[in-house]
C-alpha positions in Angstrom: -35.0 19.8 -20.2 -37.0 23.0 -19.9 -34.0 24.6 -18.4 -30.8 22.8 -19.2 -31.4 23.0 -22.9 -31.1 26.9 -22.8 -28.0 26.5 -20.7 -25.4 26.4 -23.6 -27.1 28.9 -25.7 -27.0 31.3 -22.7 -23.1 30.7 -22.1 -22.5 30.8 -25.8 -24.0 34.5 -25.7 -22.0 35.2 -22.1 -18.6 33.8 -23.7 -19.5 36.1 -26.8 -19.3 39.1 -25.0 -16.7 38.5 -22.1 -14.0 36.4 -24.0 -12.4 39.0 -26.6 -11.6 41.4 -23.7 -10.2 38.8 -21.5 -8.7 37.3 -24.3 -6.4 40.5 -24.5 -5.4 40.8 -20.7 -3.9 37.2 -21.6 -0.5 36.4 -23.0 -0.9 35.3 -26.3 -0.4 31.5 -26.5 -2.8 30.9 -24.0 -5.4 33.3 -25.4 -5.5 31.3 -28.7 -5.8 28.3 -27.1 -8.6 29.6 -24.9 -10.6 31.1 -27.9 -10.1 27.9 -29.9 -11.5 25.8 -27.2 -14.5 28.3 -26.3 -15.4 28.3 -30.2 -15.3 24.9 -30.2 -17.1 23.7 -26.9 -19.7 26.6 -27.6 -20.6 25.7 -31.2 -21.1 22.4 -30.1 -23.3 23.4 -27.2 -24.9 25.6 -29.5 -25.9 22.9 -32.3 -26.5 20.7 -29.6 -29.4 22.5 -28.1 -30.9 23.5 -31.2 -31.1 19.9 -32.3 -33.0 19.1 -29.4 -35.4 22.3 -29.5 -35.6 21.4 -33.1 -36.5 17.4 -32.3 -39.3 18.3 -30.3 -41.2 19.4 -33.3 -39.8 16.8 -35.4 -40.6 14.3 -33.2 -44.4 15.3 -33.4 -45.0 14.5 -37.0 -47.4 11.5 -37.5 -44.6 9.8 -39.8 -42.1 10.1 -37.6 -43.5 9.0 -34.5 -44.7 5.9 -36.1 -40.8 5.1 -37.0 -39.9 6.3 -33.9 -42.7 4.0 -31.9 -43.8 6.6 -29.8 -47.0 8.3 -28.9 -47.4 11.8 -30.5 -50.2 12.7 -27.7 -48.1 11.6 -25.0 -44.9 13.3 -26.2 -47.0 16.8 -26.5 -48.2 16.2 -23.2 -44.5 15.5 -22.0 -42.5 18.3 -24.3 -42.1 21.9 -22.1 -40.8 22.9 -25.5 -43.1 25.9 -27.6 -43.8 24.9 -31.3 -43.0 28.2 -32.5 -39.4 27.8 -30.5 -38.6 24.2 -31.9 -39.6 25.5 -35.7 -37.3 28.4 -35.4 -34.5 26.6 -33.4 -34.9 24.1 -36.7 -34.4 26.7 -38.9 -31.3 28.1 -37.2 -29.8 24.5 -37.2 -30.6 24.1 -41.3 -29.4 27.3 -41.9 -26.1 26.8 -39.5 -25.4 23.3 -41.7 -25.8 24.5 -45.1 -23.1 27.6 -44.0 -21.0 25.3 -42.4 -20.7 22.9 -45.3 -20.0 26.0 -48.1 -17.0 27.0 -45.3 -15.4 23.7 -45.2 -15.7 23.8 -49.2 -13.7 27.4 -49.1 -11.6 26.2 -46.7 -10.5 23.0 -48.3 -9.8 24.9 -51.8 -8.0 27.8 -49.8 -5.8 24.8 -48.3 -5.5 23.3 -51.8 -4.7 26.3 -53.2 -2.0 26.9 -50.7 -0.6 23.8 -51.3 -0.2 24.4 -54.9 0.8 28.0 -54.8 4.2 26.3 -52.4 4.8 24.1 -55.1 5.0 27.0 -57.7 7.4 29.2 -55.8 10.8 29.3 -57.0 13.6 27.5 -55.0 13.0 25.1 -52.4 13.9 26.7 -49.3 11.7 27.7 -46.6 12.0 31.5 -47.9 11.0 32.6 -51.2 11.9 36.0 -52.5 9.5 37.4 -55.4 10.5 40.1 -57.3 7.6 42.6 -56.6 8.1 45.9 -56.0 5.1 46.1 -53.5 5.7 45.1 -49.8 4.6 42.0 -49.0 5.2 39.3 -46.6 3.2 36.3 -45.0 3.2 32.8 -44.2 1.7 30.2 -46.8 0.4 26.9 -44.8 1.7 23.6 -46.8 3.3 20.6 -46.7 6.1 22.4 -45.6 5.0 25.7 -45.4 6.7 28.7 -47.5 7.6 32.1 -46.2 6.8 34.5 -49.1 8.4 38.4 -49.1 8.4 40.6 -51.8 11.9 42.5 -52.8 9.4 45.9 -52.4 9.2 44.5 -48.3 12.9 43.7 -48.0 14.1 47.4 -49.1 11.6 48.8 -46.8 13.4 46.9 -43.3 17.0 47.0 -42.0 19.0 43.6 -41.2 17.5 43.5 -37.8 14.1 44.0 -38.9 14.1 41.7 -41.6 15.3 39.0 -39.2 12.3 40.0 -36.7 9.9 39.9 -39.9 11.1 36.3 -40.8 11.2 35.1 -36.8 7.6 36.5 -36.7 6.6 34.3 -40.2 8.1 31.3 -38.7 6.5 31.4 -35.8 2.8 31.3 -37.9 4.0 28.1 -39.6 5.6 26.6 -36.4 2.7 26.9 -34.5 0.6 26.2 -37.1 -1.7 29.1 -37.0 -3.6 28.4 -39.9 -5.7 25.5 -38.5 -6.9 28.0 -35.5 -8.1 30.5 -38.1 -10.3 27.6 -39.9 -11.5 26.4 -36.6 -13.0 29.8 -35.9 -14.3 30.5 -39.7 -16.0 27.2 -39.5 -17.4 27.7 -36.0 -18.6 31.2 -37.0 -20.3 30.0 -40.0 -22.4 27.7 -37.5 -22.6 30.5 -34.9 -22.4 34.2 -36.8 -22.4 35.3 -32.8 -19.1 34.1 -32.3 -17.4 36.9 -34.8 -16.1 38.7 -32.3 -14.4 35.8 -30.5 -13.0 35.1 -34.1 -11.5 38.5 -34.5 -10.0 38.4 -31.0 -8.3 35.3 -32.0 -6.9 36.5 -35.3 -5.5 39.5 -33.0 -3.8 37.1 -30.8 -2.3 34.7 -33.3 -0.5 38.1 -34.5 0.6 38.7 -31.1 2.0 35.1 -30.4 4.3 35.4 -33.4 5.3 38.8 -32.2 6.1 37.1 -28.8 8.0 34.3 -30.5 9.9 36.6 -32.5 11.1 38.8 -29.9 12.3 35.9 -27.9 14.1 34.5 -30.8 15.9 37.6 -31.9 16.1 39.0 -28.1 14.6 42.4 -28.5 11.2 43.4 -28.4 11.7 47.0 -29.8 13.2 45.6 -32.7 10.3 43.4 -33.5 8.2 46.1 -32.7 9.8 48.4 -35.0 9.6 45.8 -37.8 5.9 45.6 -37.4 5.4 49.2 -37.5 7.5 49.5 -40.6 6.4 46.7 -42.5 2.6 48.1 -41.8 3.4 51.6 -43.1 4.9 50.4 -46.3 2.0 48.2 -46.8 -0.5 50.9 -45.9 1.3 53.3 -48.7 0.3 50.9 -51.4 -2.9 50.4 -50.2 -2.9 46.5 -50.2 -4.8 44.4 -47.9 -2.7 42.4 -45.8 -3.0 38.6 -46.5 -3.8 36.2 -43.6 -0.9 35.3 -41.3 0.9 38.2 -42.3 3.5 40.4 -40.5 1.1 43.5 -40.9 -2.2 41.9 -40.0 -4.3 42.7 -36.9 -4.7 46.0 -34.9 -0.9 47.1 -35.6 -0.9 50.2 -33.0 -2.0 47.8 -30.4 0.5 45.1 -31.0 3.6 48.0 -31.4 2.2 49.4 -27.9 2.5 45.2 -26.3 5.8 45.3 -27.8 7.1 48.0 -26.5 6.0 47.4 -23.0 7.1 44.2 -20.3 5.9 40.6 -21.6 2.4 40.0 -20.7 1.7 38.0 -17.2 0.2 34.6 -16.9 -3.2 35.3 -15.7 -5.3 32.0 -14.7 -8.2 33.5 -13.1 -9.5 34.2 -16.6 -8.7 30.8 -17.9 -10.5 29.1 -15.0 -13.8 31.5 -15.2 -13.8 30.1 -18.6 -13.3 26.6 -18.1 -16.1 26.5 -15.6 -18.3 28.3 -17.9 -17.2 25.5 -20.7 -17.9 23.0 -18.2 -21.5 24.4 -17.3 -22.3 24.3 -21.1 -21.3 20.7 -21.7 -23.1 19.8 -18.4 -26.3 21.4 -19.6 -26.4 19.8 -22.5 -25.8 16.5 -21.4 -28.9 17.1 -18.6 -31.1 18.3 -21.8 -30.5 15.1 -23.5 -30.7 12.7 -21.0 -34.2 14.7 -20.2 -34.8 14.1 -24.4 -34.3 10.5 -23.8 -36.2 10.2 -20.9 -39.0 11.7 -22.5 -39.2 9.9 -25.7 -38.8 6.5 -23.6 -41.9 8.0 -21.8 -43.8 8.5 -25.0 -42.8 4.8 -26.4 -43.9 3.4 -23.0 -47.3 5.0 -23.6 -47.6 3.9 -27.4 -47.1 0.3 -26.3 -49.5 0.3 -23.4 -52.1 1.8 -26.4 -51.0 -0.9 -28.5 -51.6 -3.6 -26.2 -55.0 -2.2 -24.9 -55.8 -1.8 -28.8 -54.7 -6.1 -29.7 -56.0 -7.6 -26.2 -58.8 -9.3 -27.1 -61.6 -9.2 -24.4 -62.7 -11.9 -21.6 -60.4 -14.3 -19.7 -58.1 -15.3 -23.0 -56.6 -11.2 -22.0 -54.4 -12.7 -19.4 -53.0 -15.4 -21.7 -52.2 -12.4 -24.7 -48.8 -12.1 -25.3 -47.4 -8.3 -25.9 -46.0 -7.0 -29.0 -42.6 -8.0 -29.2 -41.6 -3.6 -29.3 -43.5 -3.5 -26.0 -41.8 -6.3 -24.1 -38.3 -4.2 -22.3 -41.1 -1.5 -21.3 -43.2 -3.9 -19.5 -40.1 -5.4 -18.2 -39.3 -2.0 -16.8 -42.4 -1.4 -15.3 -42.2 -5.3 -13.7 -39.1 -4.6 -12.4 -40.4 -0.6 -10.8 -43.2 -2.5 -9.2 -41.1 -5.2 -7.4 -39.0 -2.3 -6.5 
């Protein structure tokens, strides 16, 4: 446990640095899935490692040890984790749980608001045109989702660019991109180190929608022109683009990517990331196994102490029945001696 419990923490730190630049070299769709898997697995590993480290301190509380029937002295002798590290891990874990709860409530409220907003929009078709002079265009997730475009945005684009804009927003709805955003927001709440990864994921989502729109209408240059004009019109009104908007992300980089050939498939970065995520899972599983063995040894020591204190002196001791809670430990010891 001394080394394996820290492996998920180290893998998280490494992927936080490496994943964002590597994701920009991948095709957008696999980049999104790779970043989502990275965020999910590293968050589980991060939380699990902190929980195992924190439990080594909690397990030494006399009331907890009495409930679990293990020896505090034996646990302290077996435990390789310093008490300071365990206490800091407990505080970080508690802060992450509180932050996750608050983020989950915010996301639930946002989804409910989006569903109500979809129901209140005029018409019952996918596209809803609002009478607003400010240029706006975004996808609103719901059941089903809606595409919201203002008349101000439509006036800024020609027919081909409007088609590209709508294809971009349809790609957001069709791919359920808001679910990826929710995942990154929740994992970032647990582990703030993942914020660069979440930022790279948001950019990859916009690139995914760009590439799908270019495929749909058959012109990468038209999509690039639509993205650029929409972004310029929006910036002129000093409005922050909402989530899943065609003007979101780093617009100059998106335009350059659209003016270049489609990105090739690069399996090597994905294979390397999968190897690191596997190492994270193996480290967490090994640390959990070591922790379980440590508790089992502490329980055995407590049982032996209880037997020694309860056994009567003299020849009667051999006929004394051990406490029921110790029976399986004694059977294990006898089986080990026979082996």
